[in-house]
C-alpha positions as CSV (number, residue, x, y, z in Angstrom):
1,G,-20.4,39.3,159.7
2,A,-20.4,39.4,163.8
3,Q,-17.3,36.9,163.7
4,N,-15.3,39.5,161.0
5,V,-15.7,42.2,163.3
6,L,-15.3,41.1,166.5
7,S,-12.0,39.1,165.3
8,F,-10.8,42.6,163.9
9,G,-11.1,43.8,167.4
10,N,-9.3,40.8,168.5
11,E,-12.1,40.7,171.2
12,I,-12.8,36.7,170.6
13,E,-10.7,33.4,170.6
14,N,-10.2,31.8,167.1
15,V,-13.2,30.3,165.9
16,I,-14.5,28.1,162.9
17,I,-18.2,28.7,162.9
18,V,-20.5,26.1,160.5
19,G,-23.6,27.0,159.4
20,I,-26.4,24.1,158.6
21,G,-29.0,25.0,156.4
22,S,-32.5,23.9,156.5
23,G,-33.5,24.4,153.3
24,L,-33.3,26.1,149.6
25,T,-36.8,27.6,149.1
26,I,-39.2,28.8,152.5
27,P,-41.3,25.8,151.9
28,S,-38.6,23.4,152.3
29,W,-36.8,25.8,155.2
30,V,-40.1,25.4,157.2
31,T,-40.6,21.8,156.9
32,N,-37.2,20.9,157.5
33,R,-36.4,22.9,160.4
34,T,-39.6,21.4,162.0
35,Y,-38.5,18.0,161.8
36,D,-35.1,18.3,162.6
37,Y,-35.1,20.8,165.4
38,T,-38.2,19.4,167.3
39,T,-38.0,17.1,170.2
40,S,-40.9,15.1,169.9
41,I,-43.9,14.4,168.2
42,D,-46.7,17.6,168.2
43,T,-49.4,16.7,165.7
44,A,-51.3,19.8,166.8
45,S,-48.6,22.3,166.5
46,D,-47.8,20.7,163.0
47,R,-51.4,21.6,161.6
48,N,-51.3,25.0,162.7
49,M,-48.3,25.6,161.1
50,E,-49.4,23.6,157.7
51,K,-52.5,26.1,158.1
52,Q,-49.9,29.3,158.7
53,N,-48.1,28.8,155.8
54,G,-51.1,27.4,153.7
55,F,-49.4,24.1,153.4
56,P,-51.6,20.5,152.8
57,E,-52.4,18.6,155.4
58,G,-49.5,16.3,156.5
59,A,-46.5,18.1,154.9
60,I,-45.1,19.2,157.8
61,K,-44.0,16.2,160.2
62,S,-42.4,17.1,163.8
63,G,-39.8,14.8,166.4
64,G,-36.6,14.8,164.2
65,A,-34.5,16.1,166.9
66,F,-32.4,13.1,168.0
67,E,-31.8,11.8,164.2
68,F,-30.6,15.3,163.7
69,L,-28.3,15.4,166.5
70,K,-27.3,12.0,165.6
71,C,-26.5,13.0,162.2
72,I,-24.6,15.9,163.3
73,K,-22.8,14.0,164.9
74,T,-21.6,11.4,162.6
75,E,-21.7,13.4,159.3
76,I,-21.6,16.9,159.6
77,I,-18.7,17.2,162.5
78,P,-16.9,14.1,161.1
79,F,-16.7,16.0,158.1
80,V,-15.9,19.5,159.5
81,D,-12.7,17.3,161.5
82,K,-11.5,15.9,158.4
83,N,-11.3,19.1,156.6
84,Y,-9.9,21.8,159.1
85,K,-8.0,22.6,162.0
86,T,-10.6,21.7,164.9
87,N,-10.4,20.4,168.3
88,N,-12.8,18.9,170.9
89,D,-13.7,21.8,172.1
90,R,-17.3,22.2,170.5
91,G,-20.5,24.8,170.5
92,I,-23.6,24.7,169.1
93,S,-26.3,27.5,168.8
94,G,-29.6,28.0,167.3
95,H,-32.9,30.3,167.2
96,S,-36.6,29.2,167.7
97,L,-37.1,26.0,167.1
98,G,-33.1,26.0,166.7
99,G,-32.8,27.5,170.1
100,L,-35.2,24.2,171.3
101,F,-32.6,22.2,169.5
102,T,-30.1,23.8,171.2
103,A,-31.5,23.6,174.6
104,Y,-32.2,19.8,174.2
105,C,-28.1,19.4,173.4
106,L,-28.0,21.0,176.8
107,I,-30.3,19.4,178.7
108,N,-29.4,15.8,177.5
109,S,-25.2,16.9,177.7
110,D,-22.8,14.3,177.6
111,G,-19.9,16.8,176.9
112,Y,-20.4,16.3,173.5
113,F,-20.8,20.1,172.7
114,T,-19.4,22.5,175.9
115,R,-20.1,25.7,174.4
116,F,-24.2,26.6,174.1
117,G,-26.3,29.7,172.5
118,I,-29.8,29.1,173.5
119,N,-31.5,32.0,171.6
120,S,-35.3,33.1,171.7
121,P,-36.0,28.8,172.2
122,S,-39.5,27.8,171.5
123,L,-40.0,25.8,174.7
124,W,-43.5,25.8,174.4
125,W,-43.2,23.1,172.3
126,N,-45.1,20.5,172.8
127,K,-46.8,21.7,176.3
128,E,-43.6,23.1,177.4
129,E,-42.7,19.1,177.2
130,L,-38.3,19.7,177.0
131,L,-38.6,22.4,179.7
132,N,-40.4,20.0,182.3
133,Q,-38.1,17.8,181.7
134,A,-35.2,20.6,182.2
135,V,-37.0,21.6,185.6
136,T,-37.5,18.0,187.0
137,E,-33.9,16.8,186.4
138,I,-32.5,20.0,187.7
139,E,-34.8,19.5,191.0
140,N,-33.5,16.1,191.4
141,K,-29.7,16.8,191.0
142,N,-30.2,19.6,193.4
143,D,-32.4,17.4,195.9
144,N,-30.6,14.5,195.7
145,K,-27.0,16.4,195.4
146,I,-26.1,15.1,192.5
147,E,-23.3,16.6,190.3
148,W,-24.0,17.0,186.6
149,N,-21.5,14.8,185.4
150,I,-20.4,17.0,182.0
151,P,-16.9,19.4,181.4
152,P,-16.8,23.0,182.4
153,T,-19.7,24.2,179.5
154,K,-20.6,27.9,179.0
155,V,-24.3,28.3,178.1
156,F,-25.8,32.1,177.1
157,I,-29.9,32.0,177.0
158,S,-31.8,35.0,175.3
159,V,-35.5,36.2,174.1
160,G,-36.5,39.7,173.1
161,K,-38.6,41.3,175.2
162,L,-41.6,41.8,172.7
163,E,-41.6,38.0,171.8
164,G,-44.9,37.2,173.8
165,S,-46.3,35.4,176.5
166,S,-45.2,31.6,174.9
167,M,-41.2,33.2,174.6
168,V,-40.3,35.1,176.8
169,P,-41.5,33.5,180.7
170,T,-40.4,30.1,179.7
171,M,-36.8,31.5,179.3
172,V,-37.0,32.9,181.8
173,K,-37.8,29.8,183.4
174,L,-35.4,27.4,182.5
175,S,-32.6,30.1,183.1
176,T,-33.5,30.6,186.5
177,Y,-33.5,27.0,187.1
178,L,-30.1,26.5,185.4
179,E,-28.8,29.6,187.8
180,D,-30.0,27.6,190.8
181,L,-28.5,24.7,189.4
182,D,-25.8,23.6,192.5
183,S,-23.3,22.7,189.6
184,D,-19.8,24.6,189.2
185,K,-19.6,23.1,185.6
186,I,-22.1,25.4,183.9
187,D,-21.1,29.1,183.3
188,L,-24.0,30.8,182.4
189,E,-25.3,34.3,181.3
190,W,-28.8,35.4,179.9
191,Y,-30.3,38.5,178.4
192,I,-33.2,39.8,177.3
193,F,-33.0,42.3,174.7
194,E,-35.1,45.3,175.0
195,N,-37.2,46.3,172.0
196,E,-37.0,43.1,170.0
197,T,-39.2,41.3,168.3
198,H,-38.9,37.0,168.0
199,L,-37.3,38.4,164.2
200,S,-35.7,41.8,165.1
201,V,-33.5,40.1,167.9
202,I,-31.6,37.5,165.4
203,S,-28.7,39.8,164.5
204,A,-28.5,40.9,168.3
205,N,-28.2,37.8,169.9
206,M,-25.8,36.7,167.2
207,S,-23.5,38.8,168.1
208,R,-23.6,38.6,171.9
209,T,-23.7,35.1,171.5
210,I,-20.2,34.7,170.1
211,S,-19.3,37.4,172.0
212,V,-20.3,35.4,175.1
213,L,-18.8,32.6,174.5
214,Y,-15.8,33.1,172.9
215,G,-15.1,36.2,174.4
216,K,-11.2,36.6,175.3
217,E,-11.1,36.7,179.3
């Protein structure tokens, strides 16, 4: 819907949006996205989410991000490329655990994606493991004057101001470290949406993500 409105106003580039579903029911949605989008196994978080959702112990497993990214690269995108008029300028975006996964794709970037929408990222996951990896790698690049070997890349990071102490500070930390990264390859914009919760922020960040990543110059 956001794409249609922005396209009608001639405000964005031509872009194909592919939505990857996580499940047909709430239980499958929770279990699938928890496995696919998390960057490591966090048993304590798995058990906590089971209790919150009334699932039996062992129903939720985490740590499948590597396999999910492999699936995107080897199955989903080749299918899209075969059936639609695409090019190699690919973007990826997600919210919550999907934001964590998108941050994972950026931090471990090999140039496969060049546009990243990292929204309300769950960087608290597994004691901020991915965030700590990002900070270490950025500090190493800056200290040793190492250029990030990626093509020109656009990044949009956002969070709702009412999302709480586990979400807002970690988002700000990632954003400021990327901002301080001595690289002309990263075109970064980050934003905190006033008066928005983890759920109410979704429609706002979808529109802003498309505008920032695909807006016409």
